[in-house]
C-alpha positions as CSV (number, residue, x, y, z in Angstrom):
1,X,101.1,91.8,91.3
2,X,103.2,94.1,89.1
3,X,106.7,95.0,90.2
4,X,107.2,98.7,91.0
5,X,109.1,100.6,88.3
6,X,112.6,101.5,89.4
7,X,113.9,105.1,89.4
8,X,116.5,104.4,86.8
9,X,113.8,103.2,84.4
10,X,111.4,106.2,84.9
11,X,114.1,108.9,85.3
12,X,114.5,109.6,81.5
13,X,110.8,110.2,81.2
14,X,110.8,112.6,84.2
15,X,113.9,114.4,82.9
16,X,112.2,114.9,79.6
17,X,109.2,116.3,81.4
18,X,111.5,118.7,83.2
19,X,113.3,119.9,80.1
20,X,110.9,119.7,77.1
21,X,110.2,123.1,75.6
22,X,106.6,122.3,74.6
23,X,104.2,122.4,77.6
24,X,102.0,119.7,76.0
25,X,104.9,117.3,75.9
26,X,105.8,118.0,79.5
27,X,102.2,117.2,80.5
28,X,102.2,114.0,78.5
29,X,105.4,112.8,80.0
30,X,104.3,113.4,83.5
31,X,100.9,111.8,82.8
32,X,102.7,108.8,81.3
33,X,105.0,108.4,84.2
34,X,102.1,108.6,86.6
35,X,100.5,105.6,85.0
36,X,103.4,103.4,85.8
37,X,103.5,101.3,89.0
38,X,106.0,103.6,90.8
39,X,107.6,103.0,94.1
40,X,107.9,105.7,96.8
41,X,111.3,106.9,95.5
42,X,109.9,107.3,92.0
43,X,106.8,109.2,93.3
44,X,109.0,111.6,95.3
45,X,111.0,112.3,92.1
46,X,107.8,112.6,90.1
47,X,106.5,115.1,92.6
48,X,109.7,117.2,92.5
49,X,109.6,117.4,88.7
50,X,105.8,118.1,88.8
51,X,106.3,120.9,91.2
52,X,109.0,122.4,89.1
53,X,106.8,122.3,86.0
54,X,103.8,123.8,87.8
55,X,106.0,126.7,88.9
56,X,107.3,127.3,85.4
57,X,103.9,127.4,83.7
58,X,101.7,130.5,83.7
59,X,99.0,130.5,86.3
60,X,95.6,129.8,84.7
61,X,97.1,128.2,81.6
62,X,95.5,125.0,80.2
63,X,98.9,123.3,80.5
64,X,99.2,124.2,84.2
65,X,95.7,122.9,84.9
66,X,96.6,119.7,83.2
67,X,99.8,119.3,85.3
68,X,97.7,120.0,88.4
69,X,95.4,117.2,87.5
70,X,98.3,114.9,87.2
71,X,99.6,116.1,90.5
72,X,96.3,115.3,92.2
73,X,97.0,111.6,91.5
74,X,100.4,111.6,93.2
75,X,99.9,109.4,96.3
76,X,102.0,111.5,98.7
77,X,100.4,113.4,101.6
78,X,102.9,116.2,101.2
79,X,101.8,116.8,97.6
80,X,98.1,116.7,98.5
81,X,98.7,119.3,101.3
82,X,100.6,121.5,98.9
83,X,97.8,121.3,96.3
84,X,95.3,122.4,98.9
85,X,97.4,125.6,99.5
86,X,97.5,126.2,95.7
87,X,93.7,125.8,95.6
88,X,93.3,128.3,98.4
89,X,95.5,130.9,96.8
90,X,93.5,133.4,94.8
């Protein structure tokens, strides 16, 4: 079995996702991080950054939809509950 990725290893990628100016790069960084075998601490940090990026992107934009697709793969119940509220919001 693959060892989980440690936070200090994935943090630079998540920091890039949080600060990159180009939305496509933010999406790519979040998607790349989500493909790693993350432990729970990493997933919590990933979800925090993902939520921040979702909040900064314009509703209905292609980039926001792409980040929401990445967020749907985050294996945390709290994230899934939050995504349901976003889906219910007109």
